[in-house]
N, C-alpha and C positions, 0 to 999 in steps of 0.2 A: 202116034201118041206115046208109044213106049220110049221113043228116043227123047222126047221132052222130059218124061219122068226120070229117065236115066241121067240126063244132063242136070236136072234139078238136084238129084241125089248126089251127084259128083260135086256140084257146087257147094252143097251143104257139108259134105265130107271135107272138102278143101278148107272151108271156113273153120271147121272144128280143128283140123290139123294146125292151122295158123294160130288159133287161140291157144292150143296146147303148147306149141313152140314158144309163144310169147310168155306164157306162164312159167315154163321151165327156165327161160332166160332170166326173168325177173326173180325167181326163186334163187337161182345161182348167184346173181348179183347181190341179193340180200345176204346170203350165206358168206360170200366173199368179204363184203364190207363188215359184217358182224364178226367174223372170225379175225379179221385184221384188227378191228377195234379192241376185241378181247385180248388178243396177243399183245398189242401195244400197251394196253392199260395194265396188264398183269406182269409183264417182264420189267424188272426195275432198271436194268442197265443193258440195253440191247445195242449191239453193234451192227445191226442189220434191219432192213425193212423188206418183208417178204423174202426175196432172194437177192436183194441189192445191198451189199455191205456199205456202211457209212460210219463215221465217227462223229460224236457230238461233244467234242472236247475243245476248249478254247486254245489250248497249246498244241502246236503241230507235232511235238515230240513226246 
């Protein structure tokens, strides 16, 4: 009987760890997207996106 209780407890702990991991991932994605949107909307003339440089000019020179 003790083995069954132990296995049930481990299964519950595993489900809790999985839920916590998913919540941390979702929170990280929300902060990444939010920070990117705030940065893009507040910088008037940026020559980069995150760490990727680019130019938004119609003339190549």
